[in-house]
C-alpha positions in Angstrom: 51.9 10.9 15.0 54.8 7.9 14.5 54.3 6.1 11.5 55.1 2.3 12.4 54.2 -0.2 9.4 55.7 -3.4 11.0 55.4 -4.9 14.6 55.9 -8.4 16.0 53.9 -9.4 19.0 52.9 -12.4 21.3 49.4 -13.2 21.6 48.0 -15.4 24.1 44.1 -16.6 24.3 42.3 -17.9 28.1 43.0 -21.2 29.0 39.6 -22.8 30.0 38.8 -23.2 33.7 38.9 -26.7 35.5 35.5 -28.9 35.9 34.8 -29.0 39.6 34.3 -32.1 41.7 31.3 -31.7 44.0 28.5 -33.9 45.7 25.0 -33.1 46.5 24.8 -32.6 50.2 21.3 -31.3 51.5 19.0 -32.6 54.3 16.7 -35.3 54.3 18.4 -36.1 51.1 20.2 -39.5 51.7 22.1 -40.4 48.7 23.5 -37.1 46.7 24.9 -37.6 43.4 27.9 -35.6 41.5 26.7 -31.7 40.8 30.2 -30.4 39.6 29.6 -28.2 37.2 32.2 -27.1 33.4 34.6 -25.0 34.0 34.3 -21.6 30.5 36.2 -21.3 28.0 38.6 -18.8 27.7 38.8 -15.4 26.0 40.0 -15.4 22.0 42.3 -13.4 20.7 40.7 -11.5 17.7 42.2 -8.4 15.6 39.9 -6.2 13.7 40.2 -3.9 10.8 39.4 -0.5 12.1 39.3 2.6 9.5 40.9 5.3 11.9 44.0 3.7 12.4 46.6 4.3 9.8 49.6 3.1 11.8 50.6 0.1 13.8 52.1 2.2 17.1 50.0 1.0 19.4 51.1 -2.3 19.3 54.8 -0.9 19.0 54.4 -0.1 22.8 52.4 -3.0 23.8 53.5 -6.4 22.0 52.2 -9.0 24.6 48.6 -9.3 24.6 46.4 -11.8 26.6 42.8 -12.9 27.0 41.1 -13.6 30.2 41.1 -17.7 31.5 37.6 -19.2 32.2 36.4 -19.4 35.5 36.1 -22.8 37.2 33.3 -24.8 37.5 31.6 -25.1 40.6 29.2 -27.0 42.8 25.4 -26.8 42.2 25.8 -27.7 38.3 26.9 -24.2 38.4 29.1 -23.5 34.8 31.6 -21.1 35.5 32.2 -17.9 33.2 33.7 -18.2 29.8 36.8 -15.8 29.8 36.1 -12.4 27.9 37.6 -12.4 24.1 40.4 -9.3 23.4 40.0 -7.8 20.1 42.9 -6.0 19.2 42.1 -3.0 16.2 44.7 -2.6 13.2 44.3 -0.6 10.2 42.6 -2.0 7.3 45.7 -3.6 5.0 46.8 -5.2 7.8 48.8 -8.2 6.8 49.1 -11.2 9.7 52.1 -13.4 9.5 52.9 -16.4 12.0 56.7 -15.1 13.2 58.2 -18.4 13.7 57.6 -19.7 9.9 56.6 -16.9 8.1 52.8 -18.3 6.8 50.3 -15.5 6.0 47.5 -16.3 8.3 45.2 -13.4 7.0 44.8 -10.4 5.1 42.7 -7.5 7.2 41.9 -5.1 3.6 38.1 -4.7 4.5 36.5 -2.6 7.4 35.0 -5.0 10.0 37.0 -7.9 9.1 38.1 -10.2 11.8 40.8 -12.9 12.2 40.7 -15.2 15.6 44.4 -15.2 15.5 44.4 -17.4 19.2 41.5 -19.8 20.0 40.4 -20.0 23.4 40.9 -23.4 25.5 37.6 -25.2 26.1 36.5 -25.5 30.1 36.8 -28.6 31.5 33.9 -31.1 32.2 32.5 -31.2 35.7 32.5 -34.7 37.3 28.4 -34.7 36.9 29.2 -35.6 33.3 30.5 -38.9 34.3 28.1 -40.6 36.1 26.8 -43.6 35.3 25.1 -46.9 36.4 28.4 -48.7 37.7 30.0 -45.4 38.4 27.5 -43.0 40.6 30.4 -41.3 42.2 32.9 -39.9 40.4 35.7 -38.4 42.2 37.4 -37.0 38.9 36.7 -33.9 36.4 38.5 -32.5 33.5 41.2 -30.1 33.4 40.4 -26.8 31.2 42.3 -26.6 27.9 45.3 -24.3 27.3 44.4 -21.6 24.8 46.7 -21.0 22.0 49.9 -18.9 22.2 51.5 -17.1 19.1 54.3 -15.3 18.2 52.8 -13.0 14.9 54.5 -10.1 12.7 52.2 -7.9 11.5 52.8 -5.8 8.8 50.6 -2.7 7.0 50.6 -2.1 3.0 48.9 0.9 2.0 45.4 0.7 0.3 45.4 3.1 -2.1 44.4 3.1 -5.4 47.4 5.8 -7.0 51.2 4.9 -5.7 53.2 7.9 -6.5 56.8 7.1 -7.1 60.3 8.4 -8.2 63.9 9.6 -6.7 63.5 11.8 -4.0 63.1 15.9 -4.6 61.0 14.4 -8.0 58.3 16.4 -6.9 55.6 13.9 -5.3 55.1 16.2 -2.1 54.4 19.2 -3.8 51.9 16.8 -6.2 49.9 15.4 -3.8 49.5 18.9 -1.5 48.4 20.3 -5.0 45.9 17.3 -5.7 44.8 17.0 -2.5 44.1 17.8 1.4 46.9 16.1 2.7 50.0 18.7 3.7 53.5 16.9 3.3 56.8 19.3 4.5 57.4 21.3 1.0 60.6 23.2 0.7 63.1 24.9 -1.7 65.8 22.9 -1.0 66.4 19.1 -1.5 64.8 16.7 1.5 63.6 13.4 1.3 60.0 12.6 2.9 60.3 10.1 5.6 57.2 8.5 5.7 54.2 7.5 3.2 51.6 10.2 3.3 47.7 9.4 2.0 45.6 12.3 0.2 42.1 12.0 -1.1 41.9 13.3 -4.0 38.3 14.8 -5.1 37.2 14.1 -8.3 33.7 15.1 -10.9 30.5 13.7 -9.7 31.8 13.5 -6.2 34.1 10.8 -6.9 37.3 10.3 -5.0 40.6 8.3 -4.9 43.1 7.8 -2.7 46.7 8.9 -3.2 49.6 7.6 -1.5 53.4 9.2 -1.7 55.9 6.8 -1.4 59.3 7.6 -0.1 62.7 6.7 -0.3 63.2 4.8 -3.5 67.1 5.3 -4.7 68.9 3.0 -6.6 69.6 -0.4 -4.7 66.2 0.3 -2.7 65.1 -3.4 -3.1 68.5 -4.7 -1.0 67.8 -1.9 1.8 69.4 1.2 0.8 67.3 4.0 1.8 63.8 3.8 3.3 63.0 1.9 -0.3 63.0 -1.5 1.5 60.7 -0.4 4.2 58.4 0.8 1.9 58.4 -0.9 -1.3 55.3 -3.1 0.2 53.1 -0.7 0.4 53.4 -0.2 -3.5 51.9 -3.0 -4.0 48.7 -2.4 -2.8 48.2 0.5 -5.6 45.7 0.4 -8.6 48.2 2.2 -10.8 51.8 3.5 -10.4 52.3 7.2 -11.1 56.0 7.9 -12.1 57.5 11.0 -11.0 60.6 12.4 -13.3 62.2 15.5 -12.6 63.7 17.2 -15.5 64.8 20.4 -14.4 68.0 22.2 -13.8 68.5 20.7 -10.6 68.0 17.4 -10.8 70.8 14.8 -10.3 71.8 12.7 -13.3 70.0 11.7 -16.5 66.0 11.8 -16.3 65.6 8.7 -18.6 68.3 6.5 -16.7 66.4 8.1 -13.3 62.9 6.4 -14.7 64.8 3.3 -15.7 66.6 2.6 -12.4 63.3 3.1 -10.2 61.3 1.0 -12.1 64.3 -1.4 -11.9 64.0 -1.7 -8.2 60.7 -2.3 -8.4 60.9 -5.4 -10.7 63.7 -6.8 -8.6 61.5 -6.6 -5.5 58.6 -8.4 -7.1 57.8 -8.8 -10.4 54.3 -8.4 -10.1 54.9 -4.8 -9.5 55.5 -4.2 -13.4 52.6 -5.6 -14.4 51.0 -2.4 -13.1 49.5 0.4 -15.1 52.2 3.1 -15.0 51.7 6.6 -15.8 55.0 8.9 -16.4 54.4 13.0 -15.0 57.2 15.1 -16.2 57.8 17.6 -13.2 60.2 20.6 -14.0 
């Protein structure tokens, strides 16, 4: 499955239905009054965190979402049907931002958490609401209100307890495959992992934790070099960082300098990352 962790989408909540202009017309009822019903409200746009997703792939291929509009009001005081809400599932760890202002609107980190991204338009009142002692035959009703529409940016930041960091070919994929059931590509020639890999590590007393292999960190990653800038956001969610340093004969450069380079990239990206607990593992 293709890993997608950032998408831009357009959402439009449903418009409210129009109120109805209608009058009672029955045999043997010479003075029928107004009986126009109200319009129904439109449907809301809702994002919901669900645990069986781990990528924003579906949203990449469908980038416009529109909820149902409310039905118009009808005669005989019949109200229009409300529009159906549109619920969009996203992985836990999804950050929702306003694409125009950059404002963070919601951070869905818990299974089942919901965010009403676009509120539906209210249905208009029918003319039955506007009858008074001096205005017994109102010839007007309210139009339905338009539903909200927004351009949103969704960013996925993986939820993991431990983040594996280090230069490419430091042995992160080998370590995560040894500790968990994750099976990233491992080979005896140099290459770099192209997507983050999550693995569940089972510990004693039936406890477990999630470990993430964060790929593509090289010097200049905070400026967009390599794949690091694309995946540095995933480091922000982790509780502890595990830094792998390769001291084997195949390693390029000085191990101490390599260690300091990666730490510098983390600090330049976000000084808050340097406040996380850090453990160093030597591979050879």
